[in-house]
N, CA, C and O atoms as a CHARMM CRD file, in Angstrom:
* protein
*
  312
    1    1 MET  N      0.84500  -1.16600   0.00000 PROA 1      0.00000
    2    1 MET  CA     0.00000   0.00000   0.00000 PROA 1      0.00000
    3    1 MET  C      0.89400   1.23500   0.00000 PROA 1      0.00000
    4    1 MET  O      1.75300   1.37000   0.87200 PROA 1      0.00000
    5    2 SER  N      0.70900   2.13900  -0.96400 PROA 2      0.00000
    6    2 SER  CA     1.57300   3.31500  -1.04700 PROA 2      0.00000
    7    2 SER  C      0.87700   4.52400  -0.44100 PROA 2      0.00000
    8    2 SER  O     -0.35100   4.58900  -0.37300 PROA 2      0.00000
    9    3 THR  N      1.67100   5.45900  -0.01100 PROA 3      0.00000
   10    3 THR  CA     1.13500   6.69900   0.54700 PROA 3      0.00000
   11    3 THR  C      1.31100   7.80900  -0.46400 PROA 3      0.00000
   12    3 THR  O      2.06900   7.67200  -1.42500 PROA 3      0.00000
   13    4 ALA  N      0.60700   8.91400  -0.24500 PROA 4      0.00000
   14    4 ALA  CA     0.68000  10.04100  -1.16500 PROA 4      0.00000
   15    4 ALA  C      2.07500  10.63600  -1.20100 PROA 4      0.00000
   16    4 ALA  O      2.49500  11.16100  -2.23200 PROA 4      0.00000
   17    5 ALA  N      2.80300  10.56400  -0.09200 PROA 5      0.00000
   18    5 ALA  CA     4.14300  11.13200  -0.04800 PROA 5      0.00000
   19    5 ALA  C      5.10500  10.35900  -0.93800 PROA 5      0.00000
   20    5 ALA  O      6.05900  10.93900  -1.45500 PROA 5      0.00000
   21    6 SER  N      4.87600   9.06300  -1.12600 PROA 6      0.00000
   22    6 SER  CA     5.77500   8.28000  -1.96200 PROA 6      0.00000
   23    6 SER  C      5.35400   8.28100  -3.43200 PROA 6      0.00000
   24    6 SER  O      6.06200   7.73200  -4.27600 PROA 6      0.00000
   25    7 ASP  N      4.22600   8.88300  -3.73900 PROA 7      0.00000
   26    7 ASP  CA     3.74700   8.95200  -5.11300 PROA 7      0.00000
   27    7 ASP  C      4.63000   9.92400  -5.89900 PROA 7      0.00000
   28    7 ASP  O      4.69200  11.10000  -5.53800 PROA 7      0.00000
   29    8 PRO  N      5.31100   9.48500  -6.95200 PROA 8      0.00000
   30    8 PRO  CA     6.20400  10.37900  -7.68800 PROA 8      0.00000
   31    8 PRO  C      5.47300  11.53500  -8.36800 PROA 8      0.00000
   32    8 PRO  O      6.08700  12.57100  -8.62400 PROA 8      0.00000
   33    9 SER  N      4.18700  11.39200  -8.66500 PROA 9      0.00000
   34    9 SER  CA     3.46800  12.48400  -9.30900 PROA 9      0.00000
   35    9 SER  C      3.17000  13.61500  -8.33300 PROA 9      0.00000
   36    9 SER  O      2.83000  14.72100  -8.75300 PROA 9      0.00000
   37   10 ALA  N      3.29400  13.34900  -7.03400 PROA 10     0.00000
   38   10 ALA  CA     2.99700  14.36900  -6.03600 PROA 10     0.00000
   39   10 ALA  C      4.24000  15.13300  -5.61200 PROA 10     0.00000
   40   10 ALA  O      4.14500  16.04900  -4.79400 PROA 10     0.00000
   41   11 THR  N      5.39500  14.78300  -6.14300 PROA 11     0.00000
   42   11 THR  CA     6.62700  15.46400  -5.74300 PROA 11     0.00000
   43   11 THR  C      7.03600  16.47600  -6.79500 PROA 11     0.00000
   44   11 THR  O      6.73000  16.32700  -7.97900 PROA 11     0.00000
   45   12 THR  N      7.72400  17.49500  -6.34800 PROA 12     0.00000
   46   12 THR  CA     8.25800  18.49700  -7.26000 PROA 12     0.00000
   47   12 THR  C      9.73300  18.67100  -6.98100 PROA 12     0.00000
   48   12 THR  O     10.19900  18.46300  -5.86000 PROA 12     0.00000
   49   13 THR  N     10.44700  19.04600  -7.99200 PROA 13     0.00000
   50   13 THR  CA    11.87000  19.31400  -7.80900 PROA 13     0.00000
   51   13 THR  C     12.18400  20.67700  -8.38400 PROA 13     0.00000
   52   13 THR  O     11.63300  21.07700  -9.40900 PROA 13     0.00000
   53   14 THR  N     13.05600  21.37100  -7.72700 PROA 14     0.00000
   54   14 THR  CA    13.52500  22.65300  -8.23200 PROA 14     0.00000
   55   14 THR  C     15.02700  22.67100  -8.13500 PROA 14     0.00000
   56   14 THR  O     15.60900  22.12200  -7.20000 PROA 14     0.00000
   57   15 ASN  N     15.64600  23.29600  -9.09200 PROA 15     0.00000
   58   15 ASN  CA    17.09200  23.38500  -9.05700 PROA 15     0.00000
   59   15 ASN  C     17.55600  24.80000  -8.72600 PROA 15     0.00000
   60   15 ASN  O     18.75200  25.08500  -8.77700 PROA 15     0.00000
   61   16 GLY  N     16.63600  25.67600  -8.39400 PROA 16     0.00000
   62   16 GLY  CA    16.97900  27.01800  -7.95900 PROA 16     0.00000
   63   16 GLY  C     17.17800  28.01800  -9.08200 PROA 16     0.00000
   64   16 GLY  O     17.42200  29.19200  -8.80500 PROA 16     0.00000
   65   17 SER  N     17.08600  27.60700 -10.32800 PROA 17     0.00000
   66   17 SER  CA    17.27700  28.56700 -11.41400 PROA 17     0.00000
   67   17 SER  C     15.92600  29.04800 -11.92000 PROA 17     0.00000
   68   17 SER  O     14.93200  28.32400 -11.86700 PROA 17     0.00000
   69   18 ASN  N     15.90800  30.25700 -12.40300 PROA 18     0.00000
   70   18 ASN  CA    14.68400  30.84800 -12.93100 PROA 18     0.00000
   71   18 ASN  C     14.86100  30.98900 -14.43200 PROA 18     0.00000
   72   18 ASN  O     15.46300  31.95500 -14.90100 PROA 18     0.00000
   73   19 ASN  N     14.34300  30.03600 -15.18400 PROA 19     0.00000
   74   19 ASN  CA    14.50700  30.04300 -16.63100 PROA 19     0.00000
   75   19 ASN  C     13.55600  31.00500 -17.32700 PROA 19     0.00000
   76   19 ASN  O     13.78700  31.34800 -18.48600 PROA 19     0.00000
   77   20 ALA  N     12.49500  31.45300 -16.66500 PROA 20     0.00000
   78   20 ALA  CA    11.50400  32.31100 -17.29900 PROA 20     0.00000
   79   20 ALA  C     12.12000  33.63200 -17.73300 PROA 20     0.00000
   80   20 ALA  O     11.76100  34.15100 -18.79100 PROA 20     0.00000
   81   21 SER  N     13.02900  34.18800 -16.95400 PROA 21     0.00000
   82   21 SER  CA    13.60200  35.48000 -17.30400 PROA 21     0.00000
   83   21 SER  C     14.67800  35.36200 -18.36900 PROA 21     0.00000
   84   21 SER  O     15.06100  36.37200 -18.96000 PROA 21     0.00000
   85   22 LYS  N     15.18000  34.16100 -18.63300 PROA 22     0.00000
   86   22 LYS  CA    16.25800  33.96300 -19.59300 PROA 22     0.00000
   87   22 LYS  C     15.75800  33.51400 -20.95800 PROA 22     0.00000
   88   22 LYS  O     16.56000  33.35900 -21.87900 PROA 22     0.00000
   89   23 LYS  N     14.45500  33.29900 -21.11600 PROA 23     0.00000
   90   23 LYS  CA    13.91600  32.78700 -22.37000 PROA 23     0.00000
   91   23 LYS  C     14.00400  33.85300 -23.45900 PROA 23     0.00000
   92   23 LYS  O     13.86900  35.04700 -23.19600 PROA 23     0.00000
   93   24 THR  N     14.23200  33.39700 -24.67700 PROA 24     0.00000
   94   24 THR  CA    14.22600  34.29300 -25.82400 PROA 24     0.00000
   95   24 THR  C     12.78400  34.48400 -26.27100 PROA 24     0.00000
   96   24 THR  O     11.92400  33.66600 -25.94300 PROA 24     0.00000
   97   25 PRO  N     12.50600  35.55400 -27.01600 PROA 25     0.00000
   98   25 PRO  CA    11.13100  35.77100 -27.48400 PROA 25     0.00000
   99   25 PRO  C     10.62800  34.58000 -28.29100 PROA 25     0.00000
  100   25 PRO  O     11.38300  33.95400 -29.03400 PROA 25     0.00000
  101   26 SER  N      9.37400  34.28400 -28.13800 PROA 26     0.00000
  102   26 SER  CA     8.75700  33.13100 -28.78100 PROA 26     0.00000
  103   26 SER  C      8.58800  33.36400 -30.27700 PROA 26     0.00000
  104   26 SER  O      8.15200  34.43300 -30.70200 PROA 26     0.00000
  105   27 LEU  N      8.93400  32.36400 -31.06400 PROA 27     0.00000
  106   27 LEU  CA     8.72900  32.45000 -32.50500 PROA 27     0.00000
  107   27 LEU  C      7.24700  32.47300 -32.84200 PROA 27     0.00000
  108   27 LEU  O      6.82600  33.14300 -33.78500 PROA 27     0.00000
  109   28 MET  N      6.45000  31.73100 -32.05900 PROA 28     0.00000
  110   28 MET  CA     5.00300  31.72000 -32.29600 PROA 28     0.00000
  111   28 MET  C      4.41100  33.09900 -32.04200 PROA 28     0.00000
  112   28 MET  O      3.54000  33.54500 -32.78900 PROA 28     0.00000
  113   29 LEU  N      4.87700  33.78200 -30.99300 PROA 29     0.00000
  114   29 LEU  CA     4.37500  35.12200 -30.69800 PROA 29     0.00000
  115   29 LEU  C      4.75000  36.08000 -31.81700 PROA 29     0.00000
  116   29 LEU  O      3.92100  36.88200 -32.24600 PROA 29     0.00000
  117   30 ASP  N      5.97700  36.00900 -32.29300 PROA 30     0.00000
  118   30 ASP  CA     6.40400  36.86900 -33.39500 PROA 30     0.00000
  119   30 ASP  C      5.55100  36.62900 -34.63500 PROA 30     0.00000
  120   30 ASP  O      5.15000  37.57700 -35.31000 PROA 30     0.00000
  121   31 LYS  N      5.27500  35.36200 -34.93300 PROA 31     0.00000
  122   31 LYS  CA     4.44700  35.02400 -36.09300 PROA 31     0.00000
  123   31 LYS  C      3.02200  35.55000 -35.90600 PROA 31     0.00000
  124   31 LYS  O      2.43100  36.09400 -36.83900 PROA 31     0.00000
  125   32 TYR  N      2.47300  35.38600 -34.69900 PROA 32     0.00000
  126   32 TYR  CA     1.11800  35.86000 -34.40600 PROA 32     0.00000
  127   32 TYR  C      1.02200  37.37300 -34.57700 PROA 32     0.00000
  128   32 TYR  O      0.06300  37.87500 -35.16400 PROA 32     0.00000
  129   33 LEU  N      2.00500  38.09300 -34.07000 PROA 33     0.00000
  130   33 LEU  CA     1.97800  39.55200 -34.15200 PROA 33     0.00000
  131   33 LEU  C      2.17100  40.04600 -35.58200 PROA 33     0.00000
  132   33 LEU  O      1.72900  41.14400 -35.91800 PROA 33     0.00000
  133   34 ALA  N      2.82400  39.25400 -36.42700 PROA 34     0.00000
  134   34 ALA  CA     3.07600  39.65100 -37.80800 PROA 34     0.00000
  135   34 ALA  C      1.89300  39.36700 -38.72900 PROA 34     0.00000
  136   34 ALA  O      1.79500  39.97400 -39.79600 PROA 34     0.00000
  137   35 THR  N      0.99500  38.46500 -38.34800 PROA 35     0.00000
  138   35 THR  CA    -0.12800  38.10800 -39.21300 PROA 35     0.00000
  139   35 THR  C     -1.30600  39.04800 -38.97200 PROA 35     0.00000
  140   35 THR  O     -1.44600  39.59900 -37.88000 PROA 35     0.00000
  141   36 PRO  N     -2.16100  39.23500 -39.99100 PROA 36     0.00000
  142   36 PRO  CA    -3.34600  40.07400 -39.79800 PROA 36     0.00000
  143   36 PRO  C     -4.32900  39.41100 -38.83300 PROA 36     0.00000
  144   36 PRO  O     -4.25400  38.20500 -38.60200 PROA 36     0.00000
  145   37 PRO  N     -5.24200  40.19100 -38.27400 PROA 37     0.00000
  146   37 PRO  CA    -6.21600  39.63400 -37.31600 PROA 37     0.00000
  147   37 PRO  C     -7.06800  38.53000 -37.94600 PROA 37     0.00000
  148   37 PRO  O     -7.39900  38.58000 -39.13000 PROA 37     0.00000
  149   38 THR  N     -7.41000  37.54700 -37.14000 PROA 38     0.00000
  150   38 THR  CA    -8.27400  36.45800 -37.59300 PROA 38     0.00000
  151   38 THR  C     -9.72500  36.92000 -37.55400 PROA 38     0.00000
  152   38 THR  O    -10.02100  37.99500 -37.03300 PROA 38     0.00000
  153   39 ILE  N    -10.62100  36.12100 -38.09900 PROA 39     0.00000
  154   39 ILE  CA   -12.04200  36.46200 -38.08600 PROA 39     0.00000
  155   39 ILE  C    -12.56400  36.57600 -36.65900 PROA 39     0.00000
  156   39 ILE  O    -13.39700  37.43400 -36.36700 PROA 39     0.00000
  157   40 THR  N    -12.08200  35.72000 -35.78000 PROA 40     0.00000
  158   40 THR  CA   -12.51500  35.77400 -34.38100 PROA 40     0.00000
  159   40 THR  C    -12.08900  37.08800 -33.74000 PROA 40     0.00000
  160   40 THR  O    -12.85800  37.70100 -32.99900 PROA 40     0.00000
  161   41 GLU  N    -10.87200  37.51600 -34.02300 PROA 41     0.00000
  162   41 GLU  CA   -10.39800  38.78400 -33.46800 PROA 41     0.00000
  163   41 GLU  C    -11.17000  39.95700 -34.05200 PROA 41     0.00000
  164   41 GLU  O    -11.47200  40.91800 -33.34400 PROA 41     0.00000
  165   42 ASN  N    -11.49200  39.88300 -35.34200 PROA 42     0.00000
  166   42 ASN  CA   -12.28200  40.95000 -35.95200 PROA 42     0.00000
  167   42 ASN  C    -13.66700  41.03800 -35.33000 PROA 42     0.00000
  168   42 ASN  O    -14.18900  42.13400 -35.13000 PROA 42     0.00000
  169   43 LEU  N    -14.26400  39.89400 -35.02300 PROA 43     0.00000
  170   43 LEU  CA   -15.58100  39.90300 -34.39200 PROA 43     0.00000
  171   43 LEU  C    -15.50600  40.38400 -32.94700 PROA 43     0.00000
  172   43 LEU  O    -16.42800  41.03800 -32.46000 PROA 43     0.00000
  173   44 ALA  N    -14.42600  40.06600 -32.27000 PROA 44     0.00000
  174   44 ALA  CA   -14.27600  40.47700 -30.87700 PROA 44     0.00000
  175   44 ALA  C    -14.01800  41.97400 -30.76800 PROA 44     0.00000
  176   44 ALA  O    -14.45500  42.61000 -29.80900 PROA 44     0.00000
  177   45 PHE  N    -13.32000  42.53300 -31.73000 PROA 45     0.00000
  178   45 PHE  CA   -12.98600  43.96100 -31.71800 PROA 45     0.00000
  179   45 PHE  C    -13.44600  44.57300 -33.03200 PROA 45     0.00000
  180   45 PHE  O    -12.62200  44.86700 -33.89800 PROA 45     0.00000
  181   46 PRO  N    -14.76200  44.77100 -33.19300 PROA 46     0.00000
  182   46 PRO  CA   -15.29200  45.19300 -34.48100 PROA 46     0.00000
  183   46 PRO  C    -15.04400  46.66800 -34.78000 PROA 46     0.00000
  184   46 PRO  O    -14.93900  47.50700 -33.88600 PROA 46     0.00000
  185   47 GLY  N    -14.95900  46.93600 -36.05000 PROA 47     0.00000
  186   47 GLY  CA   -14.97100  48.28400 -36.55700 PROA 47     0.00000
  187   47 GLY  C    -13.72300  49.10200 -36.31300 PROA 47     0.00000
  188   47 GLY  O    -12.96700  48.86200 -35.37200 PROA 47     0.00000
  189   48 PRO  N    -13.52600  50.08000 -37.19000 PROA 48     0.00000
  190   48 PRO  CA   -12.40200  50.99300 -37.02000 PROA 48     0.00000
  191   48 PRO  C    -12.70000  52.00700 -35.91900 PROA 48     0.00000
  192   48 PRO  O    -13.84500  52.12000 -35.48200 PROA 48     0.00000
  193   49 PRO  N    -11.70400  52.73300 -35.47100 PROA 49     0.00000
  194   49 PRO  CA   -11.93200  53.73800 -34.42000 PROA 49     0.00000
  195   49 PRO  C    -12.97600  54.78400 -34.79900 PROA 49     0.00000
  196   49 PRO  O    -13.65400  55.33400 -33.93100 PROA 49     0.00000
  197   50 ARG  N    -13.10200  55.05900 -36.10800 PROA 50     0.00000
  198   50 ARG  CA   -14.10000  56.05400 -36.52500 PROA 50     0.00000
  199   50 ARG  C    -15.51300  55.60300 -36.17600 PROA 50     0.00000
  200   50 ARG  O    -16.35200  56.42100 -35.79900 PROA 50     0.00000
  201   51 ALA  N    -15.77800  54.31000 -36.29900 PROA 51     0.00000
  202   51 ALA  CA   -17.10300  53.78600 -35.96200 PROA 51     0.00000
  203   51 ALA  C    -17.37600  53.96800 -34.47600 PROA 51     0.00000
  204   51 ALA  O    -18.49300  54.30400 -34.08400 PROA 51     0.00000
  205   52 ALA  N    -16.37000  53.74800 -33.65600 PROA 52     0.00000
  206   52 ALA  CA   -16.53300  53.93500 -32.21300 PROA 52     0.00000
  207   52 ALA  C    -16.79600  55.40100 -31.89900 PROA 52     0.00000
  208   52 ALA  O    -17.59500  55.71300 -31.01600 PROA 52     0.00000
  209   53 LYS  N    -16.13200  56.30000 -32.61000 PROA 53     0.00000
  210   53 LYS  CA   -16.35300  57.73800 -32.39800 PROA 53     0.00000
  211   53 LYS  C    -17.77500  58.12300 -32.78700 PROA 53     0.00000
  212   53 LYS  O    -18.40600  58.94500 -32.12300 PROA 53     0.00000
  213   54 ARG  N    -18.27700  57.52300 -33.87200 PROA 54     0.00000
  214   54 ARG  CA   -19.63700  57.82300 -34.32300 PROA 54     0.00000
  215   54 ARG  C    -20.65700  57.36000 -33.28500 PROA 54     0.00000
  216   54 ARG  O    -21.61100  58.07700 -32.98300 PROA 54     0.00000
  217   55 VAL  N    -20.45600  56.17200 -32.74700 PROA 55     0.00000
  218   55 VAL  CA   -21.35800  55.64200 -31.72500 PROA 55     0.00000
  219   55 VAL  C    -21.32700  56.53900 -30.49300 PROA 55     0.00000
  220   55 VAL  O    -22.37400  56.84500 -29.92300 PROA 55     0.00000
  221   56 ALA  N    -20.14600  56.95700 -30.08200 PROA 56     0.00000
  222   56 ALA  CA   -20.03000  57.83600 -28.91600 PROA 56     0.00000
  223   56 ALA  C    -20.72800  59.16700 -29.17800 PROA 56     0.00000
  224   56 ALA  O    -21.38000  59.71500 -28.29000 PROA 56     0.00000
  225   57 LYS  N    -20.59000  59.68400 -30.39600 PROA 57     0.00000
  226   57 LYS  CA   -21.23800  60.95300 -30.74400 PROA 57     0.00000
  227   57 LYS  C    -22.75900  60.81700 -30.68800 PROA 57     0.00000
  228   57 LYS  O    -23.44400  61.70900 -30.18800 PROA 57     0.00000
  229   58 GLU  N    -23.29000  59.69800 -31.20300 PROA 58     0.00000
  230   58 GLU  CA   -24.73400  59.46200 -31.16600 PROA 58     0.00000
  231   58 GLU  C    -25.23500  59.33900 -29.73000 PROA 58     0.00000
  232   58 GLU  O    -26.28600  59.88200 -29.39100 PROA 58     0.00000
  233   59 LYS  N    -24.49400  58.63100 -28.89000 PROA 59     0.00000
  234   59 LYS  CA   -24.90300  58.48100 -27.49000 PROA 59     0.00000
  235   59 LYS  C    -24.84500  59.81800 -26.76400 PROA 59     0.00000
  236   59 LYS  O    -25.71000  60.11800 -25.94100 PROA 59     0.00000
  237   60 ARG  N    -23.82700  60.62200 -27.06600 PROA 60     0.00000
  238   60 ARG  CA   -23.72200  61.94800 -26.46200 PROA 60     0.00000
  239   60 ARG  C    -24.92000  62.81400 -26.87300 PROA 60     0.00000
  240   60 ARG  O    -25.46600  63.55500 -26.05600 PROA 60     0.00000
  241   61 LYS  N    -25.32100  62.71100 -28.14700 PROA 61     0.00000
  242   61 LYS  CA   -26.46300  63.47900 -28.64600 PROA 61     0.00000
  243   61 LYS  C    -27.74800  63.05300 -27.93400 PROA 61     0.00000
  244   61 LYS  O    -28.54200  63.90000 -27.52600 PROA 61     0.00000
  245   62 LYS  N    -27.95500  61.73500 -27.78400 PROA 62     0.00000
  246   62 LYS  CA   -29.14200  61.24200 -27.07800 PROA 62     0.00000
  247   62 LYS  C    -29.14600  61.69000 -25.62500 PROA 62     0.00000
  248   62 LYS  O    -30.19300  62.05600 -25.09100 PROA 62     0.00000
  249   63 ALA  N    -27.98800  61.66500 -24.98500 PROA 63     0.00000
  250   63 ALA  CA   -27.89800  62.09900 -23.58900 PROA 63     0.00000
  251   63 ALA  C    -28.21600  63.58000 -23.47500 PROA 63     0.00000
  252   63 ALA  O    -28.90500  63.99300 -22.54300 PROA 63     0.00000
  253   64 ALA  N    -27.72600  64.38300 -24.40800 PROA 64     0.00000
  254   64 ALA  CA   -27.99500  65.82300 -24.38500 PROA 64     0.00000
  255   64 ALA  C    -29.48700  66.09000 -24.57100 PROA 64     0.00000
  256   64 ALA  O    -30.05500  66.94900 -23.89600 PROA 64     0.00000
  257   65 GLU  N    -30.12300  65.35400 -25.48800 PROA 65     0.00000
  258   65 GLU  CA   -31.56500  65.51800 -25.70000 PROA 65     0.00000
  259   65 GLU  C    -32.34100  65.14800 -24.44100 PROA 65     0.00000
  260   65 GLU  O    -33.28700  65.84400 -24.07200 PROA 65     0.00000
  261   66 PHE  N    -31.95600  64.07000 -23.78400 PROA 66     0.00000
  262   66 PHE  CA   -32.62400  63.64800 -22.55600 PROA 66     0.00000
  263   66 PHE  C    -32.47300  64.70700 -21.46800 PROA 66     0.00000
  264   66 PHE  O    -33.44000  65.03800 -20.78400 PROA 66     0.00000
  265   67 ILE  N    -31.26600  65.23600 -21.30800 PROA 67     0.00000
  266   67 ILE  CA   -31.01800  66.23900 -20.26300 PROA 67     0.00000
  267   67 ILE  C    -31.77300  67.52600 -20.56300 PROA 67     0.00000
  268   67 ILE  O    -32.31000  68.15400 -19.65100 PROA 67     0.00000
  269   68 GLU  N    -31.82200  67.92800 -21.83400 PROA 68     0.00000
  270   68 GLU  CA   -32.57600  69.13100 -22.19600 PROA 68     0.00000
  271   68 GLU  C    -34.05600  68.95300 -21.88200 PROA 68     0.00000
  272   68 GLU  O    -34.69200  69.86300 -21.35000 PROA 68     0.00000
  273   69 GLY  N    -34.60700  67.78500 -22.20900 PROA 69     0.00000
  274   69 GLY  CA   -36.01100  67.51200 -21.90200 PROA 69     0.00000
  275   69 GLY  C    -36.25900  67.49100 -20.40400 PROA 69     0.00000
  276   69 GLY  O    -37.26700  68.01800 -19.93300 PROA 69     0.00000
  277   70 TRP  N    -35.35900  66.89400 -19.65900 PROA 70     0.00000
  278   70 TRP  CA   -35.48300  66.84000 -18.20400 PROA 70     0.00000
  279   70 TRP  C    -35.41900  68.24000 -17.61700 PROA 70     0.00000
  280   70 TRP  O    -36.19000  68.56900 -16.71500 PROA 70     0.00000
  281   71 GLN  N    -34.49800  69.07700 -18.12300 PROA 71     0.00000
  282   71 GLN  CA   -34.35700  70.43900 -17.61200 PROA 71     0.00000
  283   71 GLN  C    -35.60800  71.26000 -17.91500 PROA 71     0.00000
  284   71 GLN  O    -36.07100  72.01300 -17.05800 PROA 71     0.00000
  285   72 ALA  N    -36.15800  71.12900 -19.11500 PROA 72     0.00000
  286   72 ALA  CA   -37.37100  71.86400 -19.47300 PROA 72     0.00000
  287   72 ALA  C    -38.52900  71.43800 -18.56800 PROA 72     0.00000
  288   72 ALA  O    -39.30200  72.28000 -18.11100 PROA 72     0.00000
  289   73 GLU  N    -38.64800  70.14800 -18.31200 PROA 73     0.00000
  290   73 GLU  CA   -39.70000  69.64200 -17.42200 PROA 73     0.00000
  291   73 GLU  C    -39.50500  70.17500 -16.00300 PROA 73     0.00000
  292   73 GLU  O    -40.47700  70.53500 -15.33900 PROA 73     0.00000
  293   74 TRP  N    -38.28000  70.22600 -15.54600 PROA 74     0.00000
  294   74 TRP  CA   -37.96200  70.71800 -14.19900 PROA 74     0.00000
  295   74 TRP  C    -38.34300  72.19500 -14.06300 PROA 74     0.00000
  296   74 TRP  O    -38.89900  72.61300 -13.04700 PROA 74     0.00000
  297   75 GLU  N    -38.03600  72.97300 -15.10100 PROA 75     0.00000
  298   75 GLU  CA   -38.36000  74.40600 -15.06300 PROA 75     0.00000
  299   75 GLU  C    -39.86900  74.62700 -15.08900 PROA 75     0.00000
  300   75 GLU  O    -40.35800  75.55800 -14.44800 PROA 75     0.00000
  301   76 ARG  N    -40.61700  73.79700 -15.81200 PROA 76     0.00000
  302   76 ARG  CA   -42.07300  73.91300 -15.82700 PROA 76     0.00000
  303   76 ARG  C    -42.67100  73.61400 -14.46400 PROA 76     0.00000
  304   76 ARG  O    -43.68500  74.19800 -14.08200 PROA 76     0.00000
  305   77 MET  N    -42.03700  72.69400 -13.72300 PROA 77     0.00000
  306   77 MET  CA   -42.55900  72.31400 -12.41200 PROA 77     0.00000
  307   77 MET  C    -42.36200  73.42800 -11.38100 PROA 77     0.00000
  308   77 MET  O    -43.06200  73.47000 -10.36900 PROA 77     0.00000
  309   78 GLY  N    -41.44700  74.29200 -11.62700 PROA 78     0.00000
  310   78 GLY  CA   -41.38400  75.37000 -10.67400 PROA 78     0.00000
  311   78 GLY  C    -40.09200  75.86200 -10.28000 PROA 78     0.00000
  312   78 GLY  O    -40.00400  76.78200  -9.46700 PROA 78     0.00000
């Protein structure tokens, strides 16, 4: 009957070195950054910045209309 302490899958070994800081840049990362966005990325981050500006402008306009209507109603009340 074996115990968990003698199970080789439960043990870890370290040699004291930190290889993460010594790694060279990944070739896969370089390739990913050099290729154009995939369809999934395009769907996740849709539209050019101009489209985002247009949406913000429309929302600002709607907010201004709402506030103007609210202010006019407030002034009528007294």
